[in-house]
C-alpha positions as CSV (number, residue, x, y, z in Angstrom):
1,M,-32.9,-21.4,111.3
2,F,-32.3,-20.8,107.6
3,L,-29.1,-22.8,106.8
4,D,-26.5,-22.3,104.2
5,S,-27.5,-24.3,101.2
6,N,-23.8,-24.9,100.2
7,K,-22.8,-26.4,103.5
8,Q,-21.4,-29.9,102.9
9,Q,-22.0,-32.6,105.7
10,P,-19.2,-34.8,106.6
11,G,-19.0,-38.2,105.1
12,R,-21.0,-37.5,102.0
13,M,-20.0,-37.3,98.4
14,H,-20.3,-33.9,97.1
15,P,-23.1,-33.4,94.7
16,V,-20.9,-31.8,92.1
17,I,-18.7,-34.9,92.1
18,V,-21.8,-37.2,91.6
19,A,-23.2,-35.1,88.9
20,A,-19.8,-35.3,87.1
21,L,-19.5,-38.9,87.5
22,L,-22.9,-40.0,86.1
23,P,-22.5,-38.8,82.5
24,A,-19.0,-40.4,82.4
25,V,-20.4,-43.8,83.8
26,I,-23.3,-43.7,81.3
27,T,-21.0,-43.0,78.3
28,A,-18.6,-45.6,79.3
29,C,-21.5,-48.2,79.7
30,L,-23.2,-47.2,76.4
31,G,-20.1,-46.8,74.4
32,S,-20.9,-47.7,70.8
33,G,-24.3,-49.2,71.8
34,Q,-22.8,-52.8,72.2
35,A,-23.5,-54.7,75.5
36,A,-20.7,-54.2,78.0
37,A,-21.2,-57.0,80.5
38,Y,-17.9,-58.5,81.7
39,T,-17.1,-62.0,82.5
40,S,-13.6,-63.1,83.5
41,E,-11.8,-65.8,81.4
42,D,-12.2,-68.3,84.3
43,G,-15.9,-67.2,84.8
44,T,-15.5,-66.5,88.4
45,L,-16.1,-62.7,88.0
46,Q,-19.2,-61.3,86.4
47,V,-20.2,-57.7,86.1
48,N,-23.3,-56.2,84.6
49,G,-25.9,-53.4,85.2
50,F,-28.0,-50.7,83.7
51,V,-28.5,-47.0,83.1
52,E,-32.0,-45.7,83.2
53,N,-34.0,-42.5,83.0
54,A,-37.4,-42.3,84.5
55,T,-39.4,-39.1,83.8
56,Y,-42.8,-38.6,85.2
57,A,-45.2,-35.6,84.8
58,R,-48.1,-34.9,87.2
59,R,-51.3,-33.2,86.4
60,H,-51.5,-29.6,87.6
61,V,-47.9,-29.8,88.9
62,G,-45.6,-30.6,85.9
63,L,-42.5,-32.6,86.3
64,S,-42.7,-34.8,89.4
65,K,-39.6,-37.0,88.7
66,M,-36.7,-37.0,86.4
67,R,-34.6,-39.8,88.0
68,N,-31.3,-40.9,86.4
69,T,-29.9,-44.2,87.5
70,V,-26.9,-46.1,87.3
71,Q,-26.8,-49.7,88.7
72,I,-23.7,-52.0,88.5
73,E,-24.1,-55.6,89.8
74,G,-21.1,-58.0,90.2
75,S,-20.3,-61.3,91.8
76,K,-16.9,-63.1,92.4
77,D,-16.8,-66.7,93.1
78,Y,-13.7,-67.8,95.2
79,G,-14.5,-71.5,95.2
80,A,-13.6,-73.8,98.1
81,K,-12.1,-72.1,101.2
82,G,-11.2,-74.2,104.4
83,S,-14.3,-75.8,105.7
84,F,-16.6,-74.1,103.1
85,S,-17.3,-75.9,99.8
86,N,-17.8,-72.5,98.1
87,V,-17.3,-68.7,99.0
88,S,-18.6,-65.9,96.9
89,F,-19.0,-62.1,97.0
90,V,-22.0,-60.2,95.6
91,G,-22.1,-56.5,95.3
92,T,-24.7,-54.0,93.9
93,F,-23.9,-50.3,93.5
94,R,-26.7,-47.8,92.7
95,A,-26.3,-44.1,92.1
96,T,-29.4,-41.8,91.2
97,Y,-29.8,-38.2,90.5
98,D,-33.3,-36.8,90.4
99,A,-33.3,-33.5,88.5
100,V,-36.9,-32.6,89.4
101,Y,-35.4,-30.6,92.3
102,D,-33.4,-28.5,89.7
103,L,-36.0,-28.4,86.9
104,N,-39.2,-27.8,88.9
105,D,-37.7,-26.2,92.1
106,D,-40.7,-23.9,92.7
107,Q,-42.8,-27.2,93.4
108,F,-40.1,-29.3,95.1
109,G,-36.8,-27.6,95.6
110,S,-35.3,-24.6,97.1
111,E,-38.0,-22.1,95.8
112,A,-41.0,-24.4,96.8
113,G,-43.8,-22.9,98.8
114,G,-44.7,-19.2,99.6
115,D,-46.9,-17.3,102.0
116,I,-50.2,-18.8,103.2
117,G,-53.4,-18.1,105.0
118,L,-55.3,-20.0,107.5
119,E,-59.1,-20.5,107.4
120,S,-61.0,-18.9,110.2
121,I,-64.7,-19.5,109.7
122,G,-65.7,-17.7,112.9
123,G,-63.6,-14.8,112.3
124,A,-61.9,-13.0,109.5
125,G,-62.4,-15.8,107.0
126,T,-58.7,-16.2,106.2
127,T,-55.9,-14.9,108.2
128,P,-52.1,-14.9,107.4
129,W,-49.6,-17.2,109.0
130,G,-48.6,-15.6,112.4
131,A,-51.6,-13.2,112.4
132,S,-54.5,-15.3,113.4
133,D,-57.7,-14.1,115.1
134,V,-56.4,-15.5,118.3
135,S,-52.9,-14.1,118.2
136,T,-49.9,-12.4,119.8
137,G,-50.9,-10.4,122.8
138,V,-53.9,-12.3,123.6
139,L,-53.4,-14.5,126.8
140,G,-49.7,-15.3,125.7
141,F,-50.5,-16.6,122.3
142,G,-48.4,-16.0,119.3
143,F,-44.8,-16.7,118.0
144,D,-41.9,-14.8,116.5
145,T,-42.6,-14.5,112.8
146,G,-39.0,-13.2,112.3
147,E,-37.8,-16.8,113.2
148,N,-40.9,-18.5,111.7
149,P,-41.9,-16.4,108.8
150,N,-44.7,-16.7,106.3
151,E,-42.6,-18.1,103.5
152,G,-41.7,-21.4,102.1
153,L,-44.9,-22.8,103.4
154,D,-47.8,-24.8,102.0
155,N,-51.2,-25.7,103.7
156,L,-51.2,-29.2,104.9
157,G,-53.1,-31.5,102.3
158,N,-53.5,-28.5,100.0
159,A,-53.2,-30.7,96.9
160,L,-56.0,-33.0,97.9
161,H,-58.5,-30.8,99.8
162,D,-59.6,-27.4,101.1
163,T,-59.8,-26.9,104.8
164,E,-63.6,-26.6,104.8
165,G,-64.1,-25.8,108.5
166,G,-61.4,-28.5,109.7
167,V,-58.0,-28.1,111.2
168,G,-55.4,-26.5,108.9
169,M,-51.8,-26.2,109.3
170,G,-48.6,-24.7,107.5
171,V,-45.9,-27.0,106.2
172,P,-42.4,-25.9,105.5
173,V,-41.6,-27.4,102.1
174,R,-38.0,-26.5,101.2
175,P,-35.2,-28.7,101.7
176,C,-33.7,-28.9,105.1
177,D,-30.5,-27.0,104.4
178,V,-32.6,-24.1,102.9
179,D,-35.3,-24.1,105.5
180,S,-34.6,-26.1,108.8
181,R,-38.1,-25.6,110.3
182,G,-39.9,-28.8,111.2
183,C,-37.0,-31.1,110.1
184,I,-36.7,-34.2,112.4
185,K,-33.0,-34.9,113.2
186,D,-31.7,-38.3,112.0
187,Y,-35.1,-39.1,110.5
188,L,-36.8,-36.8,108.2
189,D,-34.1,-34.1,107.8
190,F,-33.1,-34.2,104.1
191,D,-31.2,-31.5,102.5
192,E,-31.3,-30.7,98.8
193,S,-28.3,-33.0,98.2
194,D,-29.9,-35.8,100.0
195,L,-33.1,-35.5,97.6
196,K,-31.1,-35.2,94.6
197,Y,-28.7,-37.9,95.3
198,P,-30.3,-40.1,97.9
199,E,-27.9,-43.0,97.9
200,F,-24.9,-40.8,99.0
201,N,-25.5,-40.3,102.7
202,D,-24.1,-41.4,105.9
203,R,-25.7,-44.9,105.8
204,L,-24.0,-45.8,102.5
205,D,-27.1,-46.4,100.5
206,F,-25.2,-46.6,97.3
207,L,-24.5,-50.2,98.5
208,R,-27.7,-52.0,97.5
209,E,-25.8,-55.3,98.2
210,A,-22.5,-56.1,99.6
211,Y,-22.4,-59.6,101.2
212,I,-20.3,-62.7,101.4
213,D,-21.9,-66.1,100.8
214,A,-20.4,-69.2,102.1
215,T,-21.7,-72.9,101.9
216,M,-20.6,-75.5,104.4
217,P,-21.6,-79.1,104.0
218,T,-22.3,-81.5,106.9
219,E,-21.8,-85.2,107.4
220,S,-25.6,-85.7,107.1
221,G,-25.6,-84.4,103.6
222,A,-27.4,-81.2,104.7
223,T,-25.7,-77.8,104.0
224,W,-25.3,-74.6,105.9
225,N,-25.5,-71.5,103.8
226,F,-24.0,-68.3,105.6
227,R,-24.6,-64.8,104.3
228,L,-23.0,-61.8,106.0
229,G,-23.2,-58.1,104.8
230,R,-25.5,-55.5,103.5
231,Q,-28.5,-57.3,102.0
232,Q,-32.2,-57.6,101.6
233,V,-34.0,-60.5,103.2
234,V,-37.3,-61.3,101.4
235,W,-39.9,-63.4,103.2
236,G,-43.0,-62.5,101.4
237,R,-44.7,-64.1,98.3
238,T,-46.8,-61.2,97.4
239,D,-46.5,-57.8,95.6
240,L,-47.4,-54.2,96.3
241,F,-48.3,-54.6,100.0
242,R,-46.3,-56.3,102.7
243,V,-47.6,-59.0,105.1
244,L,-44.3,-61.1,106.0
245,D,-41.8,-59.2,104.0
246,V,-41.1,-56.7,106.8
247,I,-37.5,-57.3,107.7
248,N,-36.2,-54.4,105.7
249,P,-37.6,-50.9,105.9
250,V,-39.0,-49.4,102.7
251,D,-38.3,-46.0,101.0
252,Y,-41.7,-44.8,100.0
253,S,-40.2,-41.5,98.9
254,R,-39.2,-43.0,95.5
255,H,-42.7,-43.5,94.3
256,N,-45.1,-44.1,97.1
257,I,-46.3,-47.8,97.0
258,Y,-45.8,-48.2,93.2
259,D,-42.2,-49.1,92.7
260,E,-41.2,-52.8,92.9
261,L,-40.2,-53.8,96.3
262,E,-36.7,-54.9,95.2
263,D,-36.1,-51.3,94.3
264,I,-37.4,-49.6,97.4
265,R,-36.4,-51.9,100.2
266,I,-33.7,-50.3,102.3
267,P,-30.8,-52.8,102.6
268,M,-29.4,-53.3,106.0
269,W,-26.3,-55.0,107.5
270,M,-27.6,-58.5,108.5
271,A,-26.3,-62.1,109.0
272,T,-28.4,-65.1,107.9
273,G,-27.8,-68.7,108.3
274,E,-29.8,-71.3,106.3
275,Y,-29.8,-75.0,107.1
276,R,-30.8,-76.7,104.0
277,M,-31.9,-80.3,104.6
278,G,-33.2,-81.1,101.2
279,A,-35.5,-83.9,100.7
280,T,-36.4,-85.8,104.0
281,E,-38.5,-88.8,104.8
282,R,-41.7,-86.8,104.9
283,F,-40.9,-83.4,102.9
284,D,-39.7,-82.9,99.3
285,D,-37.6,-80.1,100.6
286,L,-37.0,-78.5,103.9
287,N,-34.8,-75.6,105.2
288,L,-34.5,-73.6,108.3
289,Q,-33.3,-69.9,108.2
290,F,-32.1,-67.6,110.9
291,V,-32.0,-63.8,110.5
292,W,-30.1,-61.4,112.6
293,N,-30.4,-57.7,111.8
294,F,-27.6,-56.1,113.6
295,D,-27.7,-52.7,111.9
296,E,-28.4,-49.6,113.6
297,F,-32.2,-49.1,113.6
298,R,-33.8,-47.4,110.6
299,P,-37.3,-46.5,110.0
300,S,-39.1,-46.5,106.6
301,N,-38.6,-43.3,104.6
302,L,-42.2,-41.8,104.3
303,G,-41.0,-38.7,102.4
304,Q,-40.9,-35.3,104.2
305,G,-42.8,-32.1,103.5
306,G,-41.9,-30.9,100.1
307,T,-41.0,-34.2,98.4
308,P,-43.1,-35.3,95.4
309,Y,-44.1,-38.7,97.1
310,A,-45.0,-38.9,100.8
311,I,-47.1,-42.0,101.7
312,L,-50.3,-40.8,103.4
313,D,-48.7,-37.4,103.3
314,A,-47.5,-38.4,106.8
315,G,-44.1,-36.7,106.4
316,S,-45.9,-33.4,105.7
317,F,-47.9,-33.6,108.9
318,F,-44.9,-34.6,110.9
319,R,-42.9,-31.7,109.6
320,A,-45.9,-29.3,110.3
321,M,-46.1,-30.6,113.9
322,K,-42.4,-30.5,114.6
323,N,-42.3,-26.9,113.6
324,C,-45.3,-26.2,115.8
325,W,-43.3,-27.5,118.9
326,D,-40.1,-25.8,118.0
327,N,-41.2,-22.4,116.7
328,G,-44.9,-22.1,117.3
329,C,-47.5,-22.1,114.5
330,S,-50.8,-21.0,113.2
331,V,-53.8,-23.5,113.2
332,A,-57.1,-22.9,111.2
333,N,-60.5,-23.0,112.9
334,F,-58.9,-24.0,116.3
335,A,-60.2,-21.8,119.2
336,G,-63.9,-22.5,119.7
337,G,-63.7,-24.8,116.6
338,A,-64.0,-21.7,114.5
339,L,-61.1,-19.1,115.0
340,S,-57.6,-19.3,113.6
341,T,-55.2,-19.6,116.5
342,D,-51.5,-18.9,116.9
343,F,-49.8,-21.2,119.2
344,P,-46.4,-20.3,120.9
345,A,-43.6,-22.8,120.9
346,H,-43.7,-25.9,123.2
347,V,-47.5,-26.2,123.5
348,I,-48.7,-28.5,120.5
349,G,-46.7,-30.5,118.0
350,I,-43.9,-33.1,118.1
351,R,-41.5,-32.7,120.9
352,D,-39.0,-35.5,120.8
353,V,-38.2,-38.4,118.5
354,H,-37.0,-41.5,120.2
355,L,-35.0,-43.5,117.6
356,P,-33.7,-46.7,119.3
357,D,-30.0,-46.6,120.0
358,W,-27.9,-49.6,118.8
359,S,-27.8,-52.3,121.4
360,L,-28.1,-56.1,121.4
361,S,-31.5,-55.7,122.9
362,N,-32.5,-53.5,120.1
363,S,-31.4,-56.0,117.5
364,Q,-33.9,-57.7,115.3
365,F,-34.2,-61.6,115.1
366,G,-36.2,-63.8,112.8
367,V,-36.6,-67.5,112.1
368,K,-38.3,-69.2,109.0
369,L,-39.0,-72.9,108.4
370,E,-39.6,-73.3,104.8
371,G,-40.3,-76.5,102.7
372,D,-42.3,-78.3,100.0
373,Y,-44.8,-81.2,100.8
374,Q,-46.1,-82.9,97.8
375,G,-46.4,-79.9,95.7
376,L,-47.5,-77.7,98.5
377,G,-45.0,-74.9,99.4
378,F,-45.1,-73.5,103.0
379,S,-43.2,-71.3,105.5
380,L,-43.6,-70.6,109.2
381,N,-42.3,-67.3,110.2
382,A,-41.4,-65.6,113.5
383,L,-39.7,-62.1,113.9
384,T,-39.2,-59.7,116.7
385,Y,-38.3,-56.3,115.3
386,R,-38.8,-52.5,115.9
387,S,-41.8,-51.0,114.0
388,Q,-40.6,-49.2,110.9
389,L,-43.5,-46.8,111.1
390,P,-43.6,-44.1,113.8
391,S,-46.1,-43.8,116.7
392,L,-47.1,-40.7,118.2
393,R,-47.6,-40.9,122.0
394,G,-49.5,-37.9,123.8
395,V,-49.3,-36.7,127.3
396,V,-46.1,-34.7,126.9
397,D,-45.0,-33.7,130.4
398,T,-43.4,-30.4,129.5
399,A,-46.2,-28.6,127.6
400,D,-46.8,-24.9,128.3
401,N,-50.3,-23.7,128.8
402,P,-50.8,-20.7,126.6
403,F,-53.9,-19.5,128.5
404,T,-52.1,-18.7,131.7
405,T,-48.6,-17.7,132.5
406,D,-48.6,-18.6,136.3
407,I,-48.8,-22.4,135.9
408,E,-45.6,-24.2,135.2
409,S,-45.1,-26.7,132.2
410,Q,-46.9,-30.0,133.0
411,S,-48.7,-32.8,131.6
412,Y,-52.2,-32.4,129.9
413,D,-54.4,-35.2,128.8
414,Y,-55.8,-35.1,125.2
415,L,-53.2,-32.4,124.2
416,I,-52.1,-32.7,120.6
417,A,-48.5,-32.8,121.7
418,F,-46.4,-35.9,121.1
419,D,-43.2,-37.8,121.4
420,M,-42.4,-40.1,118.5
421,H,-41.6,-43.7,119.2
422,F,-40.9,-47.0,117.3
423,P,-42.3,-49.7,119.5
424,R,-41.1,-53.3,119.4
425,V,-43.4,-55.6,117.4
426,N,-43.6,-59.3,117.5
427,L,-44.7,-61.2,114.4
428,L,-46.0,-64.8,113.9
429,G,-47.1,-65.7,110.5
430,G,-46.8,-68.3,107.6
431,S,-47.4,-68.8,103.8
432,L,-48.6,-71.4,101.3
433,D,-48.4,-71.7,97.6
434,F,-49.8,-74.5,95.5
435,Y,-50.9,-75.3,91.9
436,V,-54.4,-76.6,91.1
437,D,-54.1,-78.4,87.7
438,D,-57.8,-78.5,87.0
439,I,-58.0,-74.7,86.7
440,K,-54.4,-74.1,85.7
441,S,-53.8,-71.8,88.6
442,V,-51.3,-71.0,91.3
443,F,-52.6,-69.8,94.6
444,R,-50.5,-67.9,97.2
445,V,-51.6,-67.3,100.7
446,E,-49.8,-65.2,103.3
447,A,-50.9,-64.4,106.9
448,A,-49.2,-62.6,109.9
449,Y,-50.3,-61.9,113.4
450,T,-48.4,-58.9,115.2
451,Q,-48.4,-57.7,118.8
452,G,-47.1,-54.2,119.9
453,E,-48.3,-51.9,117.0
454,E,-49.6,-48.7,118.1
455,F,-52.3,-46.4,116.5
456,A,-53.7,-43.0,117.0
457,N,-56.7,-43.0,119.3
458,T,-58.6,-39.8,120.3
459,L,-60.7,-41.6,122.9
460,R,-57.6,-42.1,125.0
461,P,-56.0,-39.4,127.1
462,E,-52.6,-40.3,125.6
463,L,-54.1,-40.2,122.1
464,Y,-52.9,-43.6,121.1
465,S,-53.4,-47.2,121.9
466,E,-51.9,-50.5,121.2
467,S,-53.6,-53.1,119.1
468,D,-52.9,-56.6,117.8
469,V,-53.1,-56.8,114.0
470,F,-54.0,-59.8,111.8
471,R,-53.0,-59.3,108.0
472,Y,-53.5,-61.7,105.2
473,V,-53.3,-61.9,101.4
474,V,-54.6,-64.4,99.0
475,G,-53.1,-64.3,95.5
476,W,-54.1,-66.1,92.3
477,D,-52.0,-66.5,89.0
478,R,-53.3,-68.0,85.8
479,P,-52.1,-67.9,82.3
480,T,-55.3,-67.4,80.2
481,F,-55.8,-67.1,76.4
482,I,-58.0,-64.1,75.3
483,P,-58.5,-64.9,71.7
484,F,-59.8,-61.5,70.5
485,L,-56.6,-59.8,71.9
486,N,-54.1,-62.5,71.0
487,E,-54.8,-66.0,69.6
488,R,-51.3,-67.3,69.9
489,R,-50.1,-66.1,73.4
490,A,-51.7,-66.5,76.7
491,F,-52.1,-63.4,79.0
492,L,-51.1,-63.5,82.6
493,L,-53.9,-62.8,85.0
494,S,-52.8,-62.1,88.7
495,A,-55.1,-61.1,91.4
496,Q,-54.5,-60.4,95.2
497,L,-56.8,-59.6,98.1
498,F,-55.1,-58.0,101.1
499,G,-56.9,-58.0,104.4
500,E,-56.2,-56.1,107.6
501,Y,-58.1,-56.6,111.0
502,L,-57.4,-54.5,114.1
503,V,-58.1,-56.8,116.9
504,D,-58.3,-54.1,119.6
505,H,-59.9,-51.5,117.6
506,E,-61.8,-48.7,119.5
507,R,-64.3,-46.2,117.9
508,E,-67.4,-44.5,119.1
509,T,-69.9,-42.1,117.3
510,I,-70.4,-39.1,119.5
511,N,-72.8,-36.2,118.5
512,G,-72.4,-37.5,114.9
513,I,-68.6,-37.5,114.9
514,E,-66.6,-40.7,114.8
515,A,-63.9,-40.7,117.5
516,G,-61.2,-43.2,118.5
517,I,-58.9,-45.1,116.1
518,P,-59.2,-43.7,112.6
519,N,-57.8,-46.8,110.9
520,W,-60.6,-49.2,109.7
521,E,-61.3,-52.1,111.9
522,I,-61.5,-54.6,109.0
523,N,-60.4,-53.4,105.6
524,H,-59.5,-55.0,102.1
525,I,-57.5,-54.0,99.2
526,G,-57.8,-55.8,95.9
527,T,-55.4,-55.8,93.1
528,L,-55.6,-57.2,89.5
529,L,-52.8,-57.5,86.8
530,I,-53.4,-58.3,83.3
531,K,-50.3,-58.7,81.2
532,G,-49.9,-59.7,77.5
533,W,-47.1,-60.2,74.9
534,Y,-46.7,-59.4,71.4
535,K,-44.1,-59.3,68.6
536,N,-42.2,-62.3,69.7
537,D,-42.5,-61.1,73.3
538,R,-40.7,-57.8,72.7
539,V,-43.9,-55.7,73.3
540,S,-45.8,-56.3,76.5
541,P,-48.9,-54.2,77.4
542,Q,-50.2,-54.5,80.9
543,V,-52.7,-52.8,83.3
544,I,-52.5,-53.0,87.2
545,M,-55.5,-52.0,89.1
546,A,-55.9,-51.7,92.9
547,H,-59.1,-50.8,95.0
548,D,-59.3,-49.8,98.7
549,F,-62.7,-51.0,99.6
550,K,-63.4,-48.9,102.8
551,A,-61.7,-45.8,101.5
552,H,-63.5,-46.0,98.1
553,A,-60.3,-45.3,96.3
554,S,-58.7,-46.9,93.3
555,V,-55.7,-46.7,91.2
556,I,-55.3,-47.7,87.4
557,A,-51.8,-48.0,86.0
558,P,-51.7,-49.0,82.3
559,S,-48.4,-49.4,80.6
560,V,-46.6,-50.7,77.5
561,D,-43.1,-52.3,77.7
562,W,-41.0,-52.4,74.5
563,L,-37.9,-54.3,74.3
564,I,-36.3,-52.4,71.4
565,S,-33.2,-54.6,71.5
566,D,-31.7,-57.1,73.7
567,N,-30.2,-54.3,75.9
568,L,-32.6,-51.2,75.4
569,R,-36.1,-51.2,76.9
570,L,-38.7,-48.4,76.8
571,T,-41.8,-48.2,79.2
572,V,-44.5,-45.8,78.8
573,G,-47.3,-45.7,81.3
574,A,-49.7,-43.8,83.5
575,N,-50.9,-43.7,87.1
576,V,-54.5,-42.6,87.5
577,K,-56.3,-42.4,90.8
578,V,-60.2,-42.2,91.2
579,G,-62.3,-42.3,94.3
580,D,-63.6,-40.3,97.3
581,G,-60.2,-38.8,98.3
582,A,-59.9,-36.9,101.6
583,Q,-62.1,-38.2,104.5
584,E,-63.0,-36.6,107.9
585,F,-62.3,-37.9,111.4
586,D,-62.3,-36.4,115.0
587,D,-59.5,-34.0,115.3
588,C,-59.5,-33.4,118.9
589,R,-60.1,-29.7,118.8
590,A,-62.9,-30.4,121.2
591,C,-60.9,-32.6,123.6
592,N,-60.5,-29.5,126.0
593,P,-57.0,-30.0,127.0
594,F,-56.7,-26.8,129.1
595,P,-59.9,-26.6,131.3
596,P,-61.5,-24.4,132.4
597,F,-59.9,-22.1,129.9
598,T,-61.0,-24.0,126.9
599,G,-64.4,-25.3,128.1
600,A,-66.6,-26.1,131.0
601,G,-66.2,-29.8,131.0
602,A,-63.3,-32.1,132.1
603,P,-60.6,-33.0,129.6
604,G,-61.8,-35.4,127.1
605,D,-65.5,-34.9,128.0
606,L,-67.3,-36.9,125.4
607,A,-70.2,-34.4,125.4
608,L,-67.9,-31.9,124.0
609,R,-66.9,-33.9,121.0
610,N,-68.6,-32.3,118.0
611,L,-65.8,-31.3,115.7
612,A,-64.0,-33.3,112.8
613,G,-62.0,-32.5,109.8
614,F,-59.9,-33.9,107.1
615,E,-56.7,-33.2,109.0
616,P,-54.8,-34.7,110.6
617,L,-56.4,-38.2,111.0
618,G,-58.5,-38.4,108.0
619,R,-55.4,-39.7,106.1
620,F,-55.7,-43.1,107.9
621,R,-59.1,-43.6,106.4
622,S,-58.2,-42.4,103.0
623,G,-55.2,-44.9,102.9
624,P,-52.2,-44.6,100.5
625,I,-54.3,-44.7,97.3
626,G,-57.0,-42.2,98.6
627,M,-54.3,-39.8,99.8
628,A,-52.7,-39.7,96.4
629,Q,-55.8,-38.8,94.5
630,A,-54.2,-35.6,93.2
631,E,-51.0,-37.4,91.8
632,D,-52.1,-38.6,88.4
633,E,-49.0,-39.2,86.2
634,F,-47.7,-39.8,82.7
635,Q,-44.6,-41.8,83.0
636,V,-41.7,-42.7,80.5
637,T,-38.8,-44.9,81.5
638,L,-35.9,-45.8,79.2
639,R,-33.4,-48.4,80.5
640,Y,-30.1,-49.8,78.8
641,R,-28.8,-53.0,80.4
642,F,-25.2,-53.9,79.8
């Protein structure tokens, strides 16, 4: 189970090579401090890029990021070729090394975690992993602590909350080549090299862009623009949260939701065709775009247990649950809602992960009509794609009943054992943007309606249900003078309101406990940006704020950007969260999956529902801001562009 940390996977650049290359590239780029951008004599080839260091420190943790980046961007224009009036190639290469896994390895690297105890409010108070109050020798409970030892673990959600009478679980937090427990093959199974050098993997992530553009005129005067290769296709008009901009998956492990989308979108191999009609009889501009994502399916990277950033801490939960199924695990306050319990393998947890195989039927297709009508920009969008976020479907048909040894493996309603799926989703939506001269403001509107998304639901025997979802955002941008701050230069004010409505939401309050879908039926998140400029626009302070209304959670991110020279930029900032933090929800301990051994009622008997806790479903009520309440940071970024 514990793997050789020096094992090199095929098809990956050895980390020692990458580490050796980075200083050489940085030195070559910086040279004597002069800009090093290259343009060929005929102007058809251009190369530029940047080197960057981003160092973040987190309260009570220490170093949370020391990411060193080299990005090289180039384009080559080949001119007219055959039927095409212009052919060009664009490529962007990015390599990063995050030293946090070396410099703070007792938090995030090979030495992370340790031994843990699980709460048992009806028994010993606290019991060690693998030695619960209901443990080995009691009705077949227990697991092999030689294969699943009490080391390299952390308590699920430990940074945010104590167990406080709810469910508690252990999460393996070391890289998967050091400790393979709970690692989900081909999804969340990053070894130490993957975490330090995330671009160098089997999916060639060092290629941020590598595509050919070709323009073909038509007799009508319209043109076709074709793009083929590795690329990002951007549909949205908003920042921070995505409504229409869902074609590419996202790498939330870089910095949760707080990095620019252009930096965290995961490029995919795609083909696009855009029919540009230009001005027509009715429209000032009109074009039609077709998108075919023919790449092998790839979900968003949520961050796994043991990484500095894991949106909703979902990756930690998944790793804990996968370890439970494969190796058994200890769970706090489970039996009778009060006793720590050791479960053997193949009872609870995540059994299988069904990543869609490549096939034409699993391809993702989209079409967008975009134009301008008398100053009103608009788009109409349609997309069929695979959900980039996983769904856990219950009713696993091979679960073992630990209460008896004479019943063969079978299906159990309401059992917290799952298969992970990525369902197909169909999206229809559109966007508008327009300028209102009377108030000197630009407004942006986006909306999308999806079918096929799946959500946890503790009222259903399979513990999930499908719901249509309506999402929307209204944005407002305005340059505004604030005389007491700057009499000569306007500030940019930008606000957004994101809304989400689960059309088929189910929730009931039973014995004072909320059960059903933990996500809010209707929720809104508001954002506000205030940005100014000083010193001939070389110094730019700003503050970004966001507030999750139902989760009662906010984030405030002030920063100052200083353009030291035409090439060198320094950004100093912070990321501070305030709010309620962890929230409780029905955890299905009282769902009675093994009658009559675990209770007198039938499975799912609502009269038995009287237990809730922070884990595992409270994270969907806290949201990405609330679940990161313990991640306040001070941040320094230095970038040299050449």
